[in-house]
ZAVO-786631 format. One record per atom (N, C-alpha, C, O): residue number from 1; residue in one letter; x, y, z. Coordinates in steps of 0.2 Angstrom, whole numbers, plus 5000, padded with zeros to 4 digits. Atoms other than C-alpha are relative to their C-alpha. Example, Ala and Ser with C-alpha at 12.3 -4.5 7.8 and 13.67 -1.06 7.14 Angstrom:
[1, "A", [5004, 4994, 5000]]
[1, "A", [5062, 4978, 5039]]
[1, "A", [5004, 5006, 5000]]
[1, "A", [5009, 5005, 5003]]
[2, "S", [4996, 4994, 4999]]
[2, "S", [5068, 4995, 5036]]
[2, "S", [4996, 5005, 5003]]
[2, "S", [4999, 5011, 5004]]
//
This chain:
[1, "M", [4996, 5005, 4996]]
[1, "M", [5001, 4944, 4878]]
[1, "M", [4995, 4998, 5006]]
[1, "M", [4993, 5002, 5009]]
[2, "A", [5005, 5003, 4995]]
[2, "A", [4990, 4933, 4889]]
[2, "A", [5004, 4999, 5007]]
[2, "A", [5010, 4999, 5007]]
[3, "G", [4996, 5000, 4993]]
[3, "G", [4994, 4932, 4908]]
[3, "G", [5004, 4994, 5001]]
[3, "G", [5009, 4994, 5004]]
[4, "K", [4996, 5006, 4999]]
[4, "K", [5000, 4914, 4907]]
[4, "K", [5006, 5001, 4996]]
[4, "K", [5011, 4997, 4998]]
[5, "D", [4994, 4999, 5004]]
[5, "D", [5013, 4920, 4894]]
[5, "D", [5005, 5004, 5005]]
[5, "D", [5011, 5004, 5003]]
[6, "L", [4996, 4996, 4996]]
[6, "L", [5020, 4931, 4908]]
[6, "L", [5004, 4996, 5005]]
[6, "L", [5008, 4999, 5008]]
[7, "L", [4997, 5003, 4995]]
[7, "L", [5024, 4918, 4920]]
[7, "L", [5007, 4998, 4999]]
[7, "L", [5011, 4997, 5004]]
[8, "G", [4993, 5002, 5001]]
[8, "G", [5040, 4913, 4912]]
[8, "G", [5005, 5005, 5000]]
[8, "G", [5011, 5004, 4999]]
[9, "K", [4995, 4995, 5000]]
[9, "K", [5047, 4930, 4912]]
[9, "K", [5003, 5002, 5006]]
[9, "K", [5000, 5000, 5012]]
[10, "S", [4997, 4999, 4993]]
[10, "S", [5059, 4936, 4925]]
[10, "S", [4997, 5007, 5003]]
[10, "S", [4993, 5010, 4999]]
[11, "Q", [5002, 4994, 4997]]
[11, "Q", [5055, 4950, 4937]]
[11, "Q", [5003, 5006, 4996]]
[11, "Q", [4999, 5011, 4995]]
[12, "A", [4997, 4994, 5004]]
[12, "A", [5067, 4962, 4927]]
[12, "A", [4996, 5001, 4994]]
[12, "A", [4995, 5006, 4992]]
[13, "E", [5004, 4999, 5006]]
[13, "E", [5057, 4958, 4911]]
[13, "E", [4993, 5003, 5001]]
[13, "E", [4991, 5007, 4997]]
[14, "L", [5007, 4997, 4999]]
[14, "L", [5040, 4961, 4919]]
[14, "L", [5001, 5008, 5002]]
[14, "L", [4997, 5012, 5000]]
[15, "D", [4999, 4993, 4999]]
[15, "D", [5047, 4978, 4926]]
[15, "D", [5001, 5004, 4994]]
[15, "D", [4998, 5009, 4994]]
[16, "A", [4999, 4996, 5006]]
[16, "A", [5053, 4983, 4909]]
[16, "A", [4994, 5000, 4996]]
[16, "A", [4993, 5006, 4993]]
[17, "L", [5007, 5000, 5004]]
[17, "L", [5036, 4978, 4901]]
[17, "L", [4996, 5005, 5004]]
[17, "L", [4993, 5009, 5000]]
[18, "F", [5004, 4995, 4997]]
[18, "F", [5027, 4988, 4914]]
[18, "F", [5002, 5007, 4999]]
[18, "F", [4998, 5012, 4998]]
[19, "R", [4997, 4993, 5001]]
[19, "R", [5039, 5003, 4913]]
[19, "R", [4998, 5003, 4993]]
[19, "R", [4997, 5009, 4992]]
[20, "S", [5001, 4998, 5007]]
[20, "S", [5037, 5003, 4894]]
[20, "S", [4993, 5001, 4997]]
[20, "S", [4992, 5003, 4991]]
[21, "S", [5007, 5001, 5002]]
[21, "S", [5018, 5001, 4893]]
[21, "S", [4996, 5006, 5002]]
[21, "S", [4997, 5009, 5007]]
[22, "P", [5004, 4994, 4998]]
[22, "P", [5005, 5015, 4893]]
[22, "P", [4995, 4998, 5005]]
[22, "P", [4993, 4992, 5005]]
[23, "A", [5006, 5002, 4995]]
[23, "A", [4991, 5016, 4906]]
[23, "A", [4995, 4997, 4996]]
[23, "A", [4991, 4992, 4998]]
[24, "G", [5006, 5003, 5004]]
[24, "G", [4978, 5013, 4892]]
[24, "G", [4994, 5003, 5003]]
[24, "G", [4994, 5007, 5008]]
[25, "D", [5006, 4998, 4997]]
[25, "D", [4960, 5016, 4895]]
[25, "D", [4998, 4995, 5006]]
[25, "D", [5000, 4990, 5006]]
[26, "V", [5003, 5004, 4994]]
[26, "V", [4951, 5010, 4911]]
[26, "V", [4996, 4995, 4997]]
[26, "V", [4991, 4996, 4993]]
[27, "P", [5003, 5005, 5003]]
[27, "P", [4945, 4993, 4906]]
[27, "P", [4992, 5000, 5002]]
[27, "P", [4991, 5003, 5007]]
[28, "S", [5007, 5001, 4998]]
[28, "S", [4927, 4988, 4906]]
[28, "S", [4998, 4992, 5000]]
[28, "S", [5000, 4989, 4995]]
[29, "G", [5002, 5007, 5000]]
[29, "G", [4919, 4971, 4911]]
[29, "G", [5004, 4996, 5004]]
[29, "G", [5008, 4998, 5008]]
[30, "E", [4996, 5005, 4996]]
[30, "E", [4926, 4955, 4917]]
[30, "E", [5006, 4998, 4997]]
[30, "E", [5007, 4996, 4991]]
[31, "A", [4993, 5002, 5002]]
[31, "A", [4944, 4950, 4916]]
[31, "A", [5002, 4994, 5004]]
[31, "A", [5001, 4993, 5010]]
[32, "V", [4997, 5006, 4997]]
[32, "V", [4952, 4933, 4920]]
[32, "V", [5007, 5003, 5003]]
[32, "V", [5011, 5006, 4999]]
[33, "G", [4994, 4998, 4996]]
[33, "G", [4966, 4936, 4933]]
[33, "G", [5005, 4994, 5000]]
[33, "G", [5003, 4989, 5001]]
[34, "T", [4995, 5004, 4999]]
[34, "T", [4983, 4928, 4934]]
[34, "T", [5005, 5003, 5005]]
[34, "T", [5008, 5008, 5004]]
[35, "V", [4995, 4998, 4995]]
[35, "V", [4994, 4929, 4950]]
[35, "V", [5006, 4999, 4997]]
[35, "V", [5008, 4993, 4995]]
[36, "I", [4993, 5001, 5002]]
[36, "I", [5012, 4931, 4946]]
[36, "I", [5005, 5000, 5006]]
[36, "I", [5007, 5006, 5008]]
[37, "V", [4995, 5000, 4995]]
[37, "V", [5023, 4925, 4960]]
[37, "V", [5006, 4996, 4998]]
[37, "V", [5005, 4991, 4994]]
[38, "S", [4994, 5003, 5002]]
[38, "S", [5041, 4920, 4958]]
[38, "S", [5000, 4999, 4993]]
[38, "S", [5001, 4994, 4990]]
[39, "P", [5000, 5000, 5007]]
[39, "P", [5041, 4925, 4940]]
[39, "P", [5006, 4997, 4997]]
[39, "P", [5012, 4998, 5000]]
[40, "G", [4994, 5003, 5004]]
[40, "G", [5052, 4915, 4928]]
[40, "G", [5002, 4993, 5004]]
[40, "G", [5008, 4990, 5002]]
[41, "T", [4998, 5006, 4997]]
[41, "T", [5053, 4900, 4940]]
[41, "T", [4994, 4994, 4999]]
[41, "T", [4989, 4996, 4997]]
[42, "E", [5005, 5005, 5000]]
[42, "E", [5044, 4883, 4941]]
[42, "E", [4994, 5001, 5004]]
[42, "E", [4988, 4999, 5003]]
[43, "L", [5005, 4999, 4995]]
[43, "L", [5034, 4889, 4956]]
[43, "L", [4994, 5005, 4997]]
[43, "L", [4989, 5005, 4999]]
[44, "A", [5004, 4995, 5003]]
[44, "A", [5026, 4903, 4945]]
[44, "A", [4993, 4997, 4998]]
[44, "A", [4988, 4999, 4999]]
[45, "E", [5006, 5003, 5003]]
[45, "E", [5014, 4892, 4936]]
[45, "E", [4995, 4996, 5005]]
[45, "E", [4989, 4997, 5005]]
[46, "I", [5004, 5004, 4994]]
[46, "I", [5009, 4881, 4951]]
[46, "I", [4996, 5005, 5004]]
[46, "I", [4990, 5004, 5006]]
[47, "A", [5003, 4995, 4996]]
[47, "A", [5006, 4897, 4961]]
[47, "A", [4994, 5003, 4997]]
[47, "A", [4989, 5004, 5000]]
[48, "A", [5006, 4996, 5003]]
[48, "A", [4995, 4905, 4948]]
[48, "A", [4994, 4995, 4999]]
[48, "A", [4988, 4997, 5000]]
[49, "K", [5006, 5005, 5000]]
[49, "K", [4984, 4889, 4946]]
[49, "K", [4997, 4999, 5007]]
[49, "K", [4991, 4999, 5007]]
[50, "V", [5003, 5001, 4993]]
[50, "V", [4982, 4887, 4965]]
[50, "V", [4996, 5006, 5002]]
[50, "V", [4990, 5006, 5004]]
[51, "A", [5003, 4994, 4998]]
[51, "A", [4978, 4905, 4967]]
[51, "A", [4993, 5001, 4996]]
[51, "A", [4988, 5003, 4999]]
[52, "H", [5006, 4999, 5004]]
[52, "H", [4965, 4905, 4953]]
[52, "H", [4995, 4995, 5002]]
[52, "H", [4989, 4997, 5002]]
[53, "A", [5005, 5004, 4998]]
[53, "A", [4957, 4890, 4959]]
[53, "A", [4997, 5001, 5006]]
[53, "A", [4991, 4999, 5007]]
[54, "M", [5002, 5000, 4993]]
[54, "M", [4955, 4894, 4977]]
[54, "M", [4999, 5007, 5003]]
[54, "M", [4995, 5008, 5007]]
[55, "V", [5000, 4993, 4997]]
[55, "V", [4958, 4913, 4980]]
[55, "V", [4997, 5005, 4996]]
[55, "V", [4993, 5009, 4998]]
[56, "W", [5001, 4994, 5004]]
[56, "W", [4957, 4925, 4966]]
[56, "W", [4999, 4998, 4993]]
[56, "W", [5004, 4995, 4990]]
[57, "Q", [5001, 5002, 5007]]
[57, "Q", [4950, 4923, 4949]]
[57, "Q", [5000, 5006, 4995]]
[57, "Q", [5001, 5005, 4989]]
[58, "G", [4999, 4994, 5004]]
[58, "G", [4950, 4941, 4942]]
[58, "G", [4996, 5006, 5003]]
[58, "G", [4995, 5006, 5009]]
[59, "K", [5004, 4993, 4998]]
[59, "K", [4941, 4958, 4942]]
[59, "K", [4995, 5001, 4995]]
[59, "K", [4995, 4999, 4989]]
[60, "V", [5006, 4998, 5004]]
[60, "V", [4925, 4965, 4936]]
[60, "V", [5000, 5008, 5000]]
[60, "V", [4999, 5011, 5006]]
[61, "F", [4999, 4992, 5001]]
[61, "F", [4927, 4984, 4930]]
[61, "F", [4994, 5003, 4998]]
[61, "F", [4990, 5001, 4994]]
[62, "D", [5006, 4996, 5002]]
[62, "D", [4913, 4997, 4929]]
[62, "D", [5003, 5007, 5000]]
[62, "D", [5003, 5011, 5004]]
[63, "P", [4997, 4994, 5001]]
[63, "P", [4922, 5012, 4922]]
[63, "P", [4996, 5006, 5000]]
[63, "P", [4998, 5012, 5002]]
[64, "D", [5004, 4994, 4999]]
[64, "D", [4907, 5023, 4922]]
[64, "D", [4999, 5002, 5007]]
[64, "D", [4998, 5008, 5009]]
[65, "R", [5001, 4998, 4993]]
[65, "R", [4906, 5022, 4941]]
[65, "R", [5007, 5000, 5003]]
[65, "R", [5008, 5002, 5009]]
[66, "G", [4993, 5000, 4997]]
[66, "G", [4925, 5021, 4943]]
[66, "G", [5001, 4995, 5005]]
[66, "G", [5004, 4997, 5010]]
[67, "E", [5000, 5005, 4995]]
[67, "E", [4924, 5005, 4952]]
[67, "E", [5002, 4993, 4997]]
[67, "E", [5001, 4992, 4991]]
[68, "L", [4999, 5007, 5002]]
[68, "L", [4929, 4987, 4952]]
[68, "L", [4998, 4995, 5006]]
[68, "L", [4998, 4998, 5012]]
[69, "R", [5001, 5005, 4994]]
[69, "R", [4925, 4971, 4962]]
[69, "R", [5005, 4994, 4997]]
[69, "R", [5005, 4992, 4992]]
[70, "N", [4996, 5006, 5001]]
[70, "N", [4937, 4956, 4963]]
[70, "N", [4995, 4994, 5000]]
[70, "N", [4990, 4994, 5004]]
[71, "K", [5003, 5007, 4999]]
[71, "K", [4931, 4938, 4960]]
[71, "K", [5004, 4996, 5004]]
[71, "K", [5010, 4994, 5002]]
[72, "V", [4997, 5004, 4995]]
[72, "V", [4936, 4928, 4975]]
[72, "V", [4997, 4994, 5001]]
[72, "V", [4991, 4993, 5000]]
[73, "T", [5002, 5007, 4997]]
[73, "T", [4935, 4911, 4982]]
[73, "T", [5000, 4995, 4993]]
[73, "T", [4999, 4998, 4988]]
[74, "A", [5001, 5005, 5006]]
[74, "A", [4933, 4895, 4971]]
[74, "A", [4993, 5001, 4997]]
[74, "A", [4992, 4999, 4991]]
[75, "F", [5007, 4999, 5003]]
[75, "F", [4915, 4901, 4968]]
[75, "F", [5000, 5007, 4996]]
[75, "F", [4995, 5008, 4993]]
[76, "G", [5000, 4994, 5004]]
[76, "G", [4920, 4918, 4960]]
[76, "G", [4995, 5005, 5002]]
[76, "G", [4992, 5009, 4998]]
[77, "I", [5005, 4995, 4997]]
[77, "I", [4910, 4928, 4972]]
[77, "I", [5003, 5007, 4999]]
[77, "I", [5009, 5009, 5000]]
[78, "E", [4998, 4993, 5001]]
[78, "E", [4911, 4947, 4967]]
[78, "E", [5000, 5004, 5007]]
[78, "E", [4995, 5005, 5010]]
[79, "A", [4999, 4996, 4993]]
[79, "A", [4918, 4956, 4983]]
[79, "A", [5006, 5004, 4999]]
[79, "A", [5010, 5004, 4994]]
[80, "I", [4994, 4996, 4999]]
[80, "I", [4932, 4967, 4989]]
[80, "I", [5000, 5005, 4994]]
[80, "I", [5003, 5004, 4989]]
[81, "S", [5001, 4995, 5005]]
[81, "S", [4928, 4983, 4979]]
[81, "S", [5006, 5005, 5001]]
[81, "S", [5009, 5006, 5006]]
[82, "A", [4994, 4995, 5000]]
[82, "A", [4941, 4997, 4974]]
[82, "A", [4997, 5006, 4996]]
[82, "A", [4993, 5005, 4991]]
[83, "K", [5001, 4995, 5004]]
[83, "K", [4940, 5014, 4967]]
[83, "K", [5005, 5000, 4994]]
[83, "K", [5011, 4997, 4995]]
[84, "V", [4995, 5001, 5006]]
[84, "V", [4948, 5015, 4949]]
[84, "V", [5000, 5007, 4997]]
[84, "V", [4996, 5010, 4996]]
[85, "Y", [4999, 4993, 5003]]
[85, "Y", [4956, 5031, 4942]]
[85, "Y", [5007, 5000, 4998]]
[85, "Y", [5011, 4996, 4999]]
[86, "N", [4994, 4999, 5002]]
[86, "N", [4971, 5037, 4933]]
[86, "N", [5004, 5004, 5005]]
[86, "N", [5002, 5009, 5008]]
[87, "G", [4996, 4997, 4995]]
[87, "G", [4986, 5042, 4943]]
[87, "G", [5007, 4998, 4999]]
[87, "G", [5009, 4993, 4995]]
[88, "P", [4993, 5002, 5000]]
[88, "P", [5005, 5042, 4945]]
[88, "P", [5002, 4993, 5003]]
[88, "P", [4999, 4992, 5009]]
[89, "S", [4998, 5006, 4997]]
[89, "S", [5013, 5025, 4948]]
[89, "S", [5005, 5001, 5006]]
[89, "S", [5009, 5005, 5005]]
[90, "W", [4995, 5000, 4995]]
[90, "W", [5022, 5022, 4964]]
[90, "W", [5007, 4996, 4997]]
[90, "W", [5012, 4997, 5000]]
[91, "F", [4994, 5003, 5003]]
[91, "F", [5034, 5011, 4953]]
[91, "F", [5005, 5005, 4996]]
[91, "F", [5011, 5005, 4998]]
[92, "D", [4996, 4996, 5004]]
[92, "D", [5040, 5024, 4941]]
[92, "D", [4997, 5008, 4999]]
[92, "D", [5000, 5011, 4995]]
[93, "D", [5003, 4993, 5000]]
[93, "D", [5029, 5040, 4944]]
[93, "D", [4997, 5002, 4993]]
[93, "D", [4995, 5007, 4992]]
[94, "K", [5003, 4999, 5006]]
[94, "K", [5022, 5038, 4926]]
[94, "K", [4992, 4998, 5001]]
[94, "K", [4991, 4995, 5006]]
[95, "E", [5007, 5001, 4999]]
[95, "E", [5003, 5037, 4923]]
[95, "E", [4999, 4993, 5000]]
[95, "E", [5001, 4989, 4996]]
[96, "S", [5002, 5007, 5000]]
[96, "S", [4995, 5021, 4927]]
[96, "S", [4992, 5000, 5002]]
[96, "S", [4990, 5005, 5004]]
[97, "I", [5007, 5001, 4998]]
[97, "I", [4977, 5015, 4931]]
[97, "I", [5001, 4997, 5007]]
[97, "I", [5003, 4992, 5008]]
[98, "V", [4999, 5002, 4993]]
[98, "V", [4976, 5014, 4950]]
[98, "V", [4993, 4997, 5003]]
[98, "V", [4988, 4999, 5001]]
[99, "L", [5005, 5004, 4997]]
[99, "L", [4965, 5002, 4959]]
[99, "L", [5001, 5001, 5008]]
[99, "L", [5005, 4997, 5011]]
[100, "D", [4999, 4998, 4994]]
[100, "D", [4963, 5009, 4976]]
[100, "D", [4995, 4998, 5005]]
[100, "D", [4989, 4999, 5005]]
[101, "Y", [5004, 5004, 4995]]
[101, "Y", [4956, 4999, 4991]]
[101, "Y", [4999, 5004, 5006]]
[101, "Y", [4996, 5002, 5011]]
[102, "S", [5000, 4997, 4993]]
[102, "S", [4959, 5012, 5005]]
[102, "S", [4994, 5002, 5003]]
[102, "S", [4993, 5002, 5009]]
[103, "E", [5006, 4997, 4997]]
[103, "E", [4942, 5019, 5006]]
[103, "E", [4994, 4995, 4999]]
[103, "E", [4988, 4997, 5001]]
[104, "T", [5006, 5004, 5002]]
[104, "T", [4931, 5004, 5000]]
[104, "T", [5000, 4993, 5003]]
[104, "T", [4995, 4990, 5002]]
[105, "S", [5000, 5007, 4997]]
[105, "S", [4937, 4988, 5009]]
[105, "S", [5003, 5000, 5007]]
[105, "S", [5008, 5003, 5008]]
[106, "L", [4997, 5001, 4993]]
[106, "L", [4940, 4984, 5027]]
[106, "L", [5005, 4995, 5000]]
[106, "L", [5010, 4995, 5003]]
[107, "V", [4995, 5005, 5000]]
[107, "V", [4949, 4968, 5022]]
[107, "V", [5006, 5002, 4996]]
[107, "V", [5012, 4999, 4997]]
[108, "A", [4994, 4998, 5005]]
[108, "A", [4961, 4976, 5009]]
[108, "A", [5001, 5008, 5000]]
[108, "A", [5004, 5010, 4995]]
[109, "H", [4999, 4993, 5000]]
[109, "H", [4962, 4994, 5014]]
[109, "H", [5007, 5003, 5000]]
[109, "H", [5008, 5008, 4998]]
[110, "W", [4993, 4998, 5001]]
[110, "W", [4981, 4994, 5014]]
[110, "W", [5002, 4998, 4993]]
[110, "W", [5008, 4999, 4992]]
[111, "I", [4998, 5002, 5007]]
[111, "I", [4981, 4987, 4996]]
[111, "I", [4999, 5005, 4995]]
[111, "I", [4994, 5009, 4995]]
[112, "R", [5001, 4996, 5006]]
[112, "R", [4984, 4997, 4980]]
[112, "R", [5003, 4996, 4995]]
[112, "R", [5008, 4993, 4995]]
[113, "D", [4997, 5003, 5006]]
[113, "D", [4986, 4990, 4963]]
[113, "D", [5000, 5005, 4995]]
[113, "D", [4997, 5010, 4995]]
[114, "E", [4999, 4996, 5006]]
[114, "E", [4992, 4998, 4947]]
[114, "E", [5000, 4996, 4994]]
[114, "E", [5003, 4990, 4994]]
[115, "I", [5000, 5004, 5006]]
[115, "I", [4989, 4992, 4930]]
[115, "I", [5002, 5004, 4994]]
[115, "I", [5001, 5010, 4994]]
[116, "R", [4999, 4997, 5007]]
[116, "R", [4995, 4996, 4912]]
[116, "R", [4999, 4995, 4995]]
[116, "R", [4999, 4989, 4996]]
[117, "Q", [5003, 5004, 5005]]
[117, "Q", [4989, 4990, 4896]]
[117, "Q", [5006, 4997, 4996]]
[117, "Q", [5011, 5001, 4994]]
[118, "I", [4994, 5003, 5003]]
[118, "I", [5002, 4978, 4888]]
[118, "I", [4997, 4996, 4993]]
[118, "I", [5002, 4994, 4989]]
[119, "G", [5003, 5003, 5006]]
[119, "G", [4990, 4972, 4873]]
[119, "G", [4993, 5002, 4999]]
[119, "G", [4991, 5005, 5004]]
[120, "P", [5007, 4997, 5002]]
[120, "P", [4973, 4975, 4865]]
[120, "P", [4995, 4998, 5006]]
[120, "P", [4991, 5002, 5007]]
[121, "H", [5005, 5002, 4995]]
[121, "H", [4964, 4965, 4879]]
[121, "H", [5004, 4998, 5007]]
[121, "H", [5001, 4994, 5010]]
[122, "S", [4996, 5002, 4995]]
[122, "S", [4978, 4963, 4892]]
[122, "S", [5003, 5005, 5004]]
[122, "S", [5006, 5010, 5001]]
[123, "Y", [4997, 4995, 4996]]
[123, "Y", [4985, 4972, 4907]]
[123, "Y", [5005, 4997, 5005]]
[123, "Y", [5003, 4991, 5007]]
[124, "L", [4995, 5002, 4995]]
[124, "L", [5000, 4970, 4918]]
[124, "L", [4999, 5004, 5007]]
[124, "L", [4999, 5010, 5006]]
[125, "G", [5001, 4996, 4993]]
[125, "G", [4998, 4975, 4937]]
[125, "G", [5005, 4998, 5005]]
[125, "G", [5009, 4993, 5005]]
[126, "I", [4996, 5001, 4994]]
[126, "I", [5008, 4977, 4952]]
[126, "I", [4995, 5001, 5006]]
[126, "I", [4991, 5006, 5007]]
[127, "V", [5003, 4999, 4994]]
[127, "V", [5001, 4975, 4970]]
[127, "V", [5004, 5002, 5005]]
[127, "V", [5010, 5000, 5006]]
[128, "Y", [4996, 4997, 4995]]
[128, "Y", [5007, 4985, 4984]]
[128, "Y", [4996, 4999, 5007]]
[128, "Y", [4990, 5000, 5007]]
[129, "W", [5003, 5001, 4993]]
[129, "W", [5004, 4982, 5003]]
[129, "W", [5003, 5006, 5003]]
[129, "W", [5009, 5007, 5004]]
[130, "S", [4998, 4993, 4998]]
[130, "S", [5005, 5000, 5010]]
[130, "S", [5004, 5002, 4994]]
[130, "S", [5001, 5003, 4989]]
[131, "K", [4997, 4998, 5006]]
[131, "K", [5019, 5006, 4999]]
[131, "K", [5006, 4995, 4998]]
[131, "K", [5010, 4996, 4994]]
[132, "A", [4995, 5006, 5001]]
[132, "A", [5029, 4989, 4999]]
[132, "A", [4997, 4996, 4994]]
[132, "A", [4991, 4994, 4994]]
[133, "R", [5002, 5004, 5006]]
[133, "R", [5028, 4980, 4982]]
[133, "R", [4999, 4993, 5002]]
[133, "R", [5004, 4990, 5005]]
[134, "L", [5002, 5007, 4997]]
[134, "L", [5020, 4963, 4985]]
[134, "L", [5001, 4995, 4994]]
[134, "L", [5005, 4990, 4995]]
[135, "L", [5000, 5005, 5005]]
[135, "L", [5018, 4954, 4968]]
[135, "L", [4997, 5003, 4994]]
[135, "L", [4995, 5009, 4994]]
[136, "N", [5003, 4998, 5006]]
[136, "N", [5013, 4956, 4950]]
[136, "N", [4993, 4995, 4998]]
[136, "N", [4992, 4990, 5001]]
[137, "F", [5005, 5004, 5003]]
[137, "F", [4997, 4950, 4941]]
[137, "F", [4998, 5002, 4993]]
[137, "F", [5000, 5008, 4991]]
[138, "A", [5002, 4998, 5007]]
[138, "A", [4989, 4950, 4924]]
[138, "A", [4993, 5000, 5000]]
[138, "A", [4989, 4996, 5003]]
[139, "L", [5007, 5001, 5001]]
[139, "L", [4972, 4953, 4918]]
[139, "L", [4998, 4999, 4992]]
[139, "L", [5001, 5003, 4988]]
[140, "D", [5001, 5002, 5007]]
[140, "D", [4965, 4946, 4902]]
[140, "D", [4992, 5001, 4999]]
[140, "D", [4988, 4998, 5002]]
[141, "F", [5007, 4999, 5002]]
[141, "F", [4948, 4953, 4894]]
[141, "F", [4998, 4996, 4994]]
[141, "F", [5003, 4995, 4990]]
[142, "P", [5002, 5004, 5007]]
[142, "P", [4938, 4943, 4881]]
[142, "P", [5001, 5005, 4994]]
[142, "P", [4999, 5011, 4995]]
[143, "A", [5000, 4996, 5006]]
[143, "A", [4941, 4949, 4864]]
[143, "A", [4994, 5002, 4997]]
[143, "A", [4993, 5005, 4992]]
//
């Protein structure tokens, strides 16, 4: 299931999908990101397009180093790094892949993402600001 397919789902459906999905393996390489704001509404697709064009385009994972970098700005600059490891989710305490910015980023040190694999090349994520849930996102890796 591609990130754009998740935009029409409700928050309850996204929560159920995340809850029922395995952590999966830490991904490798470059993923296209989709921000999911106001899921299931007309705003979701517009917000995803604007965010992708101007703010955040995805992530680049290096599982051997346990790290990632975000692709940010309209130019896709690789910046804002995070540590990547398996750990319990703040959402449901089940295993997830944690993207931890607390020790690697001055601008995002209060951010923590969690992802779970929802398809062969797709992950669904949750973004937390401190421990407050902020929004969802999707990552799609090339087949």
